[in-house]
C-alpha positions in Angstrom: 46.2 -3.9 8.2 44.1 -5.6 5.5 43.5 -3.9 2.2 39.9 -3.3 3.0 40.8 -1.7 6.4 43.4 0.4 4.6 40.8 1.6 2.1 38.2 2.5 4.8 40.7 4.4 7.0 43.1 6.0 4.5 41.6 5.9 1.0 40.3 9.1 -0.7 36.7 9.5 0.5 35.2 10.1 -2.9 36.8 7.1 -4.4 36.0 4.8 -1.4 32.3 6.1 -1.4 32.1 5.4 -5.1 33.7 1.9 -4.7 31.3 0.9 -1.9 28.1 2.7 -3.0 28.2 2.0 -6.7 27.8 -1.8 -6.2 25.4 -1.2 -3.4 23.3 1.1 -5.5 23.3 -1.3 -8.4 22.4 -4.1 -6.0 19.6 -2.1 -4.4 18.1 -1.1 -7.8 18.3 -4.7 -8.9 16.8 -5.8 -5.7 13.9 -3.3 -6.1 13.1 -5.0 -9.3 11.7 -7.9 -7.2 8.6 -6.0 -6.4 8.4 -4.1 -9.7 8.7 -7.2 -11.8 6.1 -9.1 -9.6 3.7 -6.1 -9.9 4.2 -5.9 -13.7 3.5 -9.6 -14.4 0.7 -9.9 -11.8 -1.0 -6.7 -13.0 -0.6 -7.4 -16.7 -1.0 -11.2 -16.9 -3.1 -12.2 -13.8 -5.6 -9.4 -12.8 -6.1 -6.0 -11.3 -7.3 -7.7 -8.1 -4.1 -9.7 -7.9 -2.1 -6.5 -8.1 -4.2 -5.2 -5.2 -3.3 -8.4 -3.3 0.4 -7.5 -3.5 -0.5 -4.3 -1.7 -2.2 -6.2 1.0 0.7 -8.6 1.3 3.3 -5.8 1.6 2.9 -5.2 5.4 3.9 -8.8 6.0 7.0 -8.3 3.9 7.8 -5.1 5.7 7.7 -6.9 9.1 10.1 -9.5 7.8 12.4 -6.7 6.6 12.1 -5.0 9.9 13.5 -7.9 11.9 16.1 -8.7 9.2 17.4 -5.1 9.0 17.4 -4.6 12.7 19.9 -7.4 13.1 21.7 -6.9 9.8 22.2 -3.1 10.2 22.8 -3.3 13.9 25.4 -6.0 13.5 27.0 -4.2 10.5 27.4 -1.0 12.5 29.0 -2.9 15.4 31.2 -4.9 13.0 32.5 -1.8 11.3 33.3 -0.1 14.6 35.0 -3.3 15.9 37.2 -3.6 12.8 38.0 0.2 13.0 39.1 -0.3 16.6 41.1 -3.4 15.6 38.9 -5.7 17.9 39.0 -8.6 15.5 37.8 -11.3 18.0 34.8 -9.1 18.9 34.0 -8.7 15.2 33.9 -12.5 14.8 31.5 -12.8 17.8 29.3 -10.1 16.3 28.8 -12.1 13.1 28.2 -15.4 15.0 25.6 -13.9 17.3 23.9 -12.1 14.4 23.5 -15.4 12.5 22.0 -17.1 15.6 19.6 -14.2 16.2 18.3 -14.0 12.6 17.7 -17.7 12.3 15.6 -17.6 15.5 13.6 -14.7 14.2 13.1 -16.3 10.8 11.5 -19.4 12.2 9.3 -17.5 14.5 7.9 -15.2 11.9 7.3 -17.9 9.4 5.4 -20.2 11.8 3.3 -17.3 13.3 2.4 -15.9 9.9 1.2 -19.2 8.5 -0.9 -19.9 11.5 -2.7 -16.6 11.5 -2.7 -15.8 7.7 -6.5 -15.4 7.5 -6.6 -12.9 10.3 -3.7 -11.0 8.9 -5.0 -10.6 5.4 -8.4 -9.3 6.6 -6.7 -6.9 9.0 -4.4 -5.7 6.3 -7.2 -4.3 4.1 -8.1 -7.2 1.8 -11.4 -6.7 0.0 -13.6 -9.7 -0.8 -12.3 -9.9 -4.4 -8.7 -9.6 -3.3 -8.6 -11.9 -0.2 -7.9 -15.3 -2.0 -5.1 -13.8 -4.1 -3.5 -12.2 -1.0 -3.6 -15.5 1.0 -2.1 -17.5 -1.9 0.8 -15.1 -2.4 1.6 -14.5 1.3 1.5 -18.1 2.4 4.3 -18.9 -0.1 6.3 -15.8 0.9 6.1 -16.9 4.5 7.8 -20.3 3.6 10.7 -18.3 2.1 10.8 -16.4 5.4 12.6 -19.4 6.9 15.8 -18.1 5.1 15.2 -14.7 3.4 15.9 -12.6 6.6 19.2 -14.5 6.9 20.1 -13.4 3.3 19.2 -9.7 4.1 21.2 -9.7 7.4 24.3 -11.3 6.0 24.2 -9.0 3.0 24.6 -6.0 5.5 27.5 -7.8 7.3 29.3 -8.5 4.0 29.0 -4.8 3.0 30.2 -3.7 6.4 33.5 -5.5 5.7 33.9 -3.2 2.7 33.2 -6.1 0.3 30.6 -4.3 -1.8 31.0 -6.4 -4.9 29.8 -9.6 -3.2 27.0 -7.7 -1.6 25.9 -6.6 -5.0 26.2 -10.1 -6.5 23.9 -11.5 -3.8 21.1 -9.1 -4.9 21.8 -9.4 -8.6 21.6 -13.2 -8.5 18.3 -13.2 -6.7 16.7 -10.5 -8.9 18.1 -11.9 -12.1 16.6 -15.3 -11.4 13.3 -13.7 -10.4 13.2 -11.9 -13.8 13.6 -15.3 -15.5 11.2 -17.2 -13.3 8.3 -14.7 -13.2 7.4 -15.0 -16.9 7.9 -18.8 -16.8 5.8 -19.5 -13.8 3.1 -16.9 -14.6 3.1 -16.9 -18.4 4.2 -20.4 -19.4 3.0 -22.5 -16.5 -0.1 -20.3 -15.8 0.4 -20.4 -12.1 -1.0 -16.9 -11.5 -0.1 -15.0 -8.4 1.3 -18.2 -6.8 3.9 -18.2 -9.6 5.1 -14.8 -8.6 5.5 -15.9 -5.0 7.4 -19.1 -6.0 9.6 -17.1 -8.3 10.5 -14.8 -5.4 11.4 -17.4 -2.8 13.4 -19.6 -5.2 15.3 -16.5 -6.3 16.0 -15.7 -2.7 17.2 -19.2 -2.1 19.8 -18.7 -4.9 21.1 -15.7 -3.0 21.4 -17.9 0.1 23.6 -20.4 -1.7 25.9 -17.5 -2.8 26.2 -16.4 0.9 27.1 -19.9 2.0 29.8 -20.1 -0.7 31.1 -16.7 0.3 31.8 -17.8 3.9 32.8 -21.4 3.2 35.3 -20.3 0.6 37.0 -17.9 3.1 36.3 -14.7 1.1 35.2 -13.0 4.3 37.8 -11.3 6.6 35.7 -12.8 9.4 36.9 -16.3 10.3 34.0 -18.0 12.1 34.6 -20.8 14.5 32.3 -22.8 16.8 33.1 -20.6 19.8 31.8 -17.5 17.9 28.3 -18.9 17.8 28.1 -19.0 21.6 25.3 -16.7 22.6 26.5 -13.3 24.0 23.6 -11.3 25.3 25.7 -8.2 25.5 26.5 -8.3 21.8 22.9 -9.2 20.8 21.7 -6.4 23.0 24.0 -3.9 21.3 23.1 -5.2 17.8 19.4 -4.8 18.6 19.8 -1.4 20.2 21.7 0.1 17.3 19.5 -1.6 14.7 16.2 -0.8 16.5 15.6 2.4 14.6 15.8 0.4 11.3 13.4 -2.2 12.9 11.1 0.5 14.0 11.2 2.3 10.6 10.1 -0.8 8.8 7.8 -2.1 11.5 6.0 1.2 11.6 6.0 1.3 7.8 4.1 -2.0 8.0 1.6 -0.6 10.5 1.2 2.6 8.5 0.7 0.4 5.3 -2.1 -1.4 7.1 -3.7 1.9 8.1 -3.3 3.3 4.6 -4.7 0.1 3.0 -7.8 0.2 5.1 -8.3 3.9 4.3 -7.9 3.3 0.6 -10.3 0.4 0.9 -12.8 2.7 2.5 -12.3 5.8 0.2 -11.4 4.1 -3.1 -12.0 0.3 -2.9 -9.9 -2.2 -4.8 -9.0 0.3 -7.6 -7.2 2.5 -5.1 -5.4 -0.5 -3.6 -4.3 -1.6 -7.1 -3.1 1.9 -7.9 -1.1 2.1 -4.7 0.4 -1.3 -5.3 1.9 0.0 -8.6 2.8 3.5 -7.5 4.4 2.4 -4.2 6.7 0.0 -6.1 7.8 2.8 -8.5 8.4 5.1 -5.5 10.5 2.4 -3.8 12.5 2.0 -6.9 13.3 5.7 -6.9 14.4 5.4 -3.3 16.8 2.5 -3.9 19.7 4.5 -5.3 19.6 6.7 -2.2 19.8 3.7 0.1 22.6 2.3 -2.1 24.7 5.5 -1.5 23.8 5.4 2.2 25.0 1.8 2.4 28.3 2.9 0.9 28.6 5.7 3.5 27.8 3.6 6.6 31.0 1.5 6.8 33.1 4.5 6.1 31.5 6.6 8.8 31.4 3.8 11.3 35.0 2.7 10.7 36.5 6.2 10.9 34.4 7.2 13.9 35.7 4.1 15.7 39.3 5.0 14.5 38.8 8.7 15.7 39.3 10.0 12.2 36.5 12.6 12.6 37.5 14.7 9.5 36.8 11.7 7.3 33.4 11.2 8.9 32.5 14.9 8.2 33.7 14.6 4.6 31.7 11.4 3.8 28.5 12.9 5.3 28.8 16.0 3.2 29.6 14.2 0.0 26.8 11.6 0.6 24.2 14.4 1.1 25.1 16.1 -2.1 25.1 12.8 -4.1 21.7 11.7 -2.7 20.1 15.0 -3.6 21.4 15.0 -7.1 20.4 11.3 -7.8 16.9 11.8 -6.3 16.3 14.9 -8.3 17.1 13.2 -11.6 14.8 10.3 -10.7 11.9 12.6 -9.8 12.3 14.6 -13.0 11.9 11.4 -15.0 9.0 10.3 -12.9 7.1 13.6 -13.2 7.7 13.9 -17.0 6.9 10.3 -17.9 4.3 9.3 -15.2 1.7 8.0 -17.7 3.9 5.6 -19.6 5.6 4.4 -16.4 2.4 3.5 -14.6 0.8 2.3 -17.8 2.9 -0.9 -17.9 1.2 -2.2 -14.7 -2.5 -2.0 -15.9 -4.6 -3.8 -18.4 -7.4 -1.4 -17.5 -6.3 1.9 -19.2 -9.0 3.8 -17.3 -6.8 3.6 -14.2 -3.6 5.0 -15.8 -4.6 8.7 -15.5 -5.4 8.4 -11.8 -2.3 6.3 -11.1 -0.1 8.9 -12.9 -1.5 11.7 -10.7 -0.8 9.7 -7.6 2.8 9.0 -8.7 3.5 12.7 -9.3 2.2 13.5 -5.8 4.0 10.8 -3.9 7.5 11.4 -5.5 7.4 15.2 -5.4 9.5 15.6 -2.2 11.9 12.7 -2.7 14.9 15.0 -3.6 15.1 16.4 -0.1 14.3 13.2 1.7 17.9 12.2 1.0 18.9 14.6 3.8 16.6 12.7 6.2 17.9 9.3 5.3 21.6 10.5 5.6 20.8 11.8 9.1 19.3 8.6 10.4 21.9 6.4 8.8 24.8 8.6 10.2 23.5 8.1 13.8 23.3 4.3 13.1 26.9 4.3 11.9 28.0 6.1 15.0 26.2 3.6 17.3 23.8 6.4 18.5 20.5 4.6 18.6 18.3 7.3 20.2 18.8 10.1 17.7 18.4 7.6 14.8 15.2 6.5 16.5 13.9 10.1 16.8 14.6 10.8 13.1 12.8 7.6 12.2 9.8 8.6 14.3 9.6 12.0 12.6 8.8 10.9 9.1 6.8 7.8 9.7 4.9 8.5 12.9 5.1 11.8 14.6 4.3 13.8 11.5 2.8 11.2 9.1 0.1 9.6 11.2 -1.5 12.9 12.4 -1.6 14.2 8.9 -3.0 10.9 7.6 -5.8 11.1 10.2 -6.5 14.9 10.0 -6.3 15.6 6.2 -9.2 13.3 5.2 -11.4 15.0 7.8 -10.7 18.6 6.6 -10.5 17.9 2.9 -13.5 17.2 0.7 -11.6 14.7 -1.5 -10.7 12.1 1.1 -8.7 9.9 -1.3 -6.6 12.9 -2.4 -6.0 13.7 1.2 -4.4 10.3 1.8 -2.0 10.8 -1.2 -1.0 14.4 -0.1 0.0 13.1 3.3 3.2 11.5 1.9 5.0 14.6 0.4 3.8 16.9 3.2 5.3 14.5 5.8 8.5 14.3 3.8 8.9 18.0 3.7 8.3 18.7 7.4 10.4 15.8 8.7 13.3 16.8 6.5 13.3 20.3 7.8 13.5 19.1 11.4 16.1 16.4 10.6 18.3 19.1 9.0 18.4 21.0 12.3 19.3 17.8 14.3 22.0 16.7 11.9 23.7 20.1 11.8 24.0 20.0 15.6 25.5 16.5 15.4 28.0 17.5 12.7 29.1 20.5 15.0 29.8 17.9 17.7 31.9 15.8 15.4 33.7 18.9 14.2 34.6 19.8 17.8 35.9 16.2 18.3 38.1 16.6 15.2 39.5 19.9 16.5 40.3 18.3 19.8 42.2 15.4 18.2 44.5 17.7 16.1 45.5 20.0 19.0 
């Protein structure tokens, strides 16, 4: 038994969760700086319209993430369970087929996006003064799509092995370089929004090099050979089935972003798009620590479920829920108290700061309890139960959110405010329902545990 396997199956849950989630959390926070840093330099040193262009480009990036995470998280779940069940050869085939799948997806998205870029930008809510900026930024990002999904997918696989430090380094290297290149390309070379895009894809390429080094140097417990790259449709199907809820979450988020963008365009114009561009990135930044803790939980839950150590699954879920609520609450308190100075760094036009601060306070108000919802969906993924994870994903982003988004602007006089209120109200209702579902699942796991000890 390797030291990583020993850690996942026998180590003290709190220590293992800390060891896996701390690097993941740091990595996720650092990774979130990609979008925050781009928004800062674009908003402050290019123009308000360019900041709005980042909002219009976001759905494209969400679609890219949707495919990358479907394969990455689906394969990571299967990899964790295979390692837990000591099916080493299957684990090798999982990684080989995941790599083949993500490369095929990357090429397809990049080519399709570049061909239809004009249609996409108009459909995604670009106003006439934002369109050229959006096209410039997105076309460069789509070139990076040839390899960025591979980076995201492999990062999940590396984390699933229990190697959280290398996973963190992948994200730190990319974001660290982005922090350096953004001011150089935008400020020194005066490349405008194109500079932000080039900084992003070059930084992602640096992460790609690190991943190649990780596998070629033999740091992985997975030993890939030519035979492991033989297409196995059974494995690919299982990867996609388990990862489908992640795909759907991000794909639907893209669709909802398009809907929101067009509503903001109608009710508030380019100012509303610019505000959303800044506030959405701040909100995403607050969510990143939660996802970091979740990523620490998933290999523990998946491994121990595969090893039939159900008491450890229950323990890690309980601890993860408590930690996510505490971390989210701290982040929201800071966001609520210091909303004005936080959003102020993104705008040269100080007239927008007051409105942006109000929007930030509204959007983050329910984040503390959303941790419960994220834990629930991620637990089902870790256990290989795609359907419940799919249902939980549907709750927050479709079943509840879309009806509210369509109804509230009709019944409220302030239509723009109605769009903003949709977010916390959807968070509240979906978390309440998720709590009921996850309690039922935990009772099932508890019964399995009782069966194994008798």
